[in-house]
C-alpha positions in Angstrom: 0.0 0.0 0.0 2.8 2.4 0.9 4.5 1.5 -2.4 1.4 2.3 -4.3 1.0 5.7 -2.6 4.7 6.6 -3.3 4.3 5.6 -6.9 1.2 7.9 -7.3 3.1 10.8 -5.7 6.1 10.4 -8.0 3.7 10.2 -11.0 2.1 13.5 -9.9 5.5 15.2 -9.6 6.6 14.0 -13.0 3.4 15.4 -14.5 3.9 18.8 -12.9 7.5 18.9 -14.2 6.3 17.9 -17.7 3.7 20.7 -17.6 6.4 23.2 -16.5 8.6 22.4 -19.4 5.8 22.4 -21.8 4.8 25.9 -20.5 8.3 27.2 -21.1 8.7 25.6 -24.6 5.2 26.2 -25.7 3.6 29.1 -23.7 -0.1 29.6 -23.9 -1.5 31.7 -26.7 -2.5 34.6 -24.4 1.0 34.8 -22.9 2.5 34.9 -26.4 0.2 37.8 -27.5 1.0 39.7 -24.3 4.8 39.2 -24.9 4.6 40.4 -28.5 2.5 43.4 -27.5 5.1 44.3 -24.8 8.0 44.0 -27.3 6.2 46.1 -29.9 5.4 48.8 -27.3 9.1 49.0 -26.2 10.4 49.2 -29.8 7.9 51.9 -30.7 8.7 54.0 -27.7 12.4 53.8 -28.5 11.8 54.9 -32.1 9.4 57.8 -31.5 11.9 60.2 -29.9 14.6 59.5 -32.5 12.0 60.0 -35.3 10.8 63.3 -33.8 14.3 64.6 -33.3 15.1 63.7 -36.9 12.0 65.5 -38.1 12.8 68.6 -36.0 16.3 68.7 -37.6 14.9 68.3 -41.0 12.4 71.2 -40.4 15.0 73.6 -39.1 16.2 75.7 -42.1 19.9 76.4 -42.8 21.1 79.6 -41.2 21.7 82.3 -43.7 23.6 85.6 -43.1 21.7 87.1 -46.0 18.3 86.5 -44.3 18.0 89.6 -42.2 14.8 88.3 -40.4 16.6 85.1 -39.4 19.7 86.9 -38.3 17.7 89.3 -36.1 15.5 86.7 -34.6 18.4 84.2 -33.8 20.6 86.9 -32.4 17.8 88.2 -30.2 17.2 84.7 -28.8 20.8 84.8 -27.4 21.1 88.5 -26.4 17.4 89.3 -25.5 15.7 92.7 -25.6 18.9 94.5 -24.7 20.1 94.0 -28.3 20.7 97.4 -30.0 22.6 96.7 -33.2 23.8 93.9 -35.5 26.6 94.0 -38.1 27.7 91.1 -40.3 31.3 90.8 -41.5 34.6 89.0 -41.1 35.4 89.9 -37.5 37.6 86.9 -36.7 40.9 85.7 -38.1 39.3 83.1 -40.4 37.6 83.9 -43.7 34.1 83.2 -42.5 31.4 85.6 -41.7 30.4 86.4 -38.1 27.9 88.7 -36.3 29.0 91.6 -34.2 26.2 92.9 -32.0 25.8 95.5 -29.2 23.7 95.4 -26.0 23.0 98.2 -23.7 22.4 98.0 -19.9 20.6 100.6 -17.8 19.3 99.0 -14.6 20.1 98.7 -10.9 22.7 101.6 -11.2 24.5 99.7 -13.8 24.7 101.4 -17.2 26.9 101.0 -20.3 27.4 99.0 -23.5 28.9 95.7 -24.5 30.0 94.4 -27.9 29.4 90.7 -28.6 30.9 88.3 -31.3 28.6 85.5 -32.5 29.7 82.8 -34.9 27.9 79.9 -36.6 28.5 76.3 -35.3 26.5 73.3 -36.5 23.9 75.6 -38.1 23.4 77.5 -34.8 24.7 80.9 -33.5 26.8 80.8 -30.4 28.4 83.5 -28.4 32.2 83.5 -28.8 33.3 86.7 -27.1 31.8 89.6 -25.1 33.6 92.8 -24.0 33.5 94.2 -20.5 31.0 96.9 -19.7 32.0 100.1 -21.4 31.0 103.8 -20.9 28.5 104.9 -23.6 25.1 104.5 -25.1 23.9 103.3 -28.5 21.3 106.1 -28.6 22.3 108.7 -31.3 25.6 107.0 -31.7 27.8 106.0 -34.7 28.6 102.3 -35.1 30.2 100.8 -38.2 32.8 98.2 -39.3 36.1 99.4 -40.6 39.4 98.0 -41.8 43.0 98.9 -40.9 46.2 97.8 -42.7 47.3 96.3 -39.3 44.4 93.8 -39.3 43.4 91.3 -41.9 39.9 91.2 -40.4 37.3 93.9 -39.8 36.9 95.8 -36.5 34.1 97.8 -35.0 34.2 101.6 -34.6 31.9 103.3 -32.0 31.4 107.0 -31.3 28.9 108.3 -28.9 28.9 111.6 -30.8 26.8 114.4 -29.1 24.7 112.2 -26.8 26.8 113.2 -23.7 27.6 116.7 -24.9 25.8 119.8 -23.8 26.0 123.6 -24.1 28.4 123.7 -21.1 30.7 120.9 -22.2 30.5 117.2 -21.9 32.3 114.1 -23.2 32.5 111.8 -26.2 33.4 108.1 -25.9 35.0 106.3 -28.9 36.2 102.7 -29.2 37.7 100.4 -31.8 36.7 96.9 -30.9 39.1 94.1 -32.2 36.8 91.1 -31.6 39.3 88.7 -33.1 41.9 89.4 -30.4 39.6 90.5 -27.6 41.1 94.0 -27.5 39.4 97.4 -27.0 41.1 100.7 -28.0 39.6 103.6 -26.1 39.5 107.3 -26.7 37.8 109.9 -24.4 37.1 113.5 -25.4 36.0 115.7 -22.6 35.5 119.4 -21.7 34.7 120.8 -18.4 33.5 124.4 -17.7 36.1 127.0 -18.7 38.7 124.3 -19.7 39.9 123.5 -23.2 38.8 120.3 -25.0 41.1 117.4 -24.1 41.5 114.0 -25.7 42.7 110.9 -23.8 43.9 107.8 -25.6 44.3 104.4 -24.0 47.9 103.1 -23.5 47.3 100.2 -25.9 47.0 102.6 -28.8 50.6 102.3 -30.0 50.1 101.8 -33.7 50.4 105.1 -35.7 47.4 104.4 -37.9 45.1 103.9 -34.9 46.4 107.0 -33.1 46.0 109.1 -36.3 42.5 107.7 -36.8 41.2 108.8 -33.4 42.9 112.2 -33.4 41.8 113.1 -37.0 38.3 112.0 -36.3 37.9 114.3 -33.3 39.8 117.2 -34.8 37.1 117.6 -37.5 34.7 118.8 -34.9 37.1 120.0 -32.2 40.2 121.4 -34.0 41.5 123.1 -30.8 41.6 119.8 -28.8 44.8 118.9 -26.8 46.1 115.5 -25.9 46.3 114.5 -22.3 47.8 111.5 -20.5 45.2 111.6 -17.7 41.7 110.4 -18.1 38.8 111.8 -16.1 35.3 110.8 -15.0 32.9 113.6 -15.4 30.0 114.1 -13.0 26.9 115.8 -14.2 
């Protein structure tokens, strides 16, 4: 009797093992469908982001320096509402085109202007260089690109003109911005009450062409000016 009971128990265990292996080798149809659905969902979720990224890249037009609307909008995305001017030219040592832009700050007792160099990388504008905060304003000012024999690339010339000048005197700020070499050449014309007009040139203006450019530019309007080695900060 015990032998018969043990034989039935072994037979039941063998049947369970056989069912287990059958389940592994030949899973039920519902399980197969669920597995296929899970695999399909995983593959689809992996493909959707890559497809959308590819579609986004395909939709983005190539940046063009001749498209003024695109140049303005893309530059403003980087520099914001403080953007005041944009110039396109060869401002770096390479032969490619870049963007020179200007921003003006006037908030929290901080005022002045900055010049920024933007270049194209992988069809996108990126900021390459930004000057420190300089005295001046882009209101009623002169900003243009010029060339000197000393430089193979273009530089920016800025002049505040009469914006800081009144009937009793005032001051004029002028800069030549060499964006390729991160250098700023500075000239400051000023006149206080009952004093002659004086012109200060920064110490890095050592090239005769640069010095002659600043002096001749100011002498057109102020022929009586005198050079000075001391700069001043006027208070109005």
